[in-house]
Steps between C-alpha positions, in 0.01 A plus 500: 500500500391860453144558606276574202360801684851645527554449128173666409579802720842559343468846346653553160561129439256281310436174693608309190857612572518256793557128521273301730774494764558874500787563260486779244534302181398744225601866499266571207225525763678767711427788262311684775827574684731765356861399565672831441451624145342179366213277615616196694376277219789638292792535743386341828680166482758615758268581787285198411808277532576647843143435615508142369831427672368631832184295455702186420708553815185506711537867589164670525493761228227706339551568128418871521736548793789337314406699190512830692824415677668413172353809332653715777852388406448461123746716301435673165121483554522137395579597140777238507301247698628394842880486525633188670672717759156635599377148572812441711445834674151392604639190670799681649296782655272245669795290615359197321771236449598449138778419258563658161629310197609616157585277205411348166236234450721231656455676833137387510595132475744542789235666713250226412748237622537679835227367731532808724357710216124476542388839364657746261427833335643480149569792267576378151443562131170341394486389138742456213399704195375787716665505842309658786664559842269328745457366853351171607499309828582132521400272788639151540236232438565126476818342368681728258187703427431861594183705490534829309260794521431779248767387256327548162159514335348154523772406749365686802519209748712206383691220671794374295862389548739794534693383192181518292417851618853614421486343154156633408505846659844639584693680231865386526635850430321650800663458842286347772465677833353299785399593854463193722316583823506293814645439843876469505527656158775746578312670786381765262844575353586477135667170427579503128585201287610586150418251229798331344615668180315352207260306721158477344 
């Protein structure tokens, strides 16, 4: 668990952004950090997802350090958010093992059924009437349930079955991109799995 003193000393991030166990669960409270052209509260879901994935993997990481490292490689001043390739670049440059997956919504159910998938950084389209490109991190909990961070207002830290998250959050017209970190996950190389045509 993150020490409360560490949370309180995090510059630019309101302590309310954190869960009790040290995840960044609500980017609305990161307005004090400017992620390129915009404040992190607007476009910071990418670097927040990277931090949360490192934290879930037990790798000691400081939010501001991850923020600065991601800012250093952020293209277009962040006007287009964080491209998925930038998230992959972060892992590749640090030789952190990972796999990359691309597919429709059905991909998520296949990943959920794979017990080797414990953590994932997901880029997807949040919402249905108004679709917003977004990042969240999922961490395997008990049974078929996963814990999701910073997914949507009022849904900042939820534990639900993967199928429910897909149904309630993921727009079927928006391709999912997933980075799965971990030992033995391709030794840092890109291992792509395309979703089956029409899967969703």
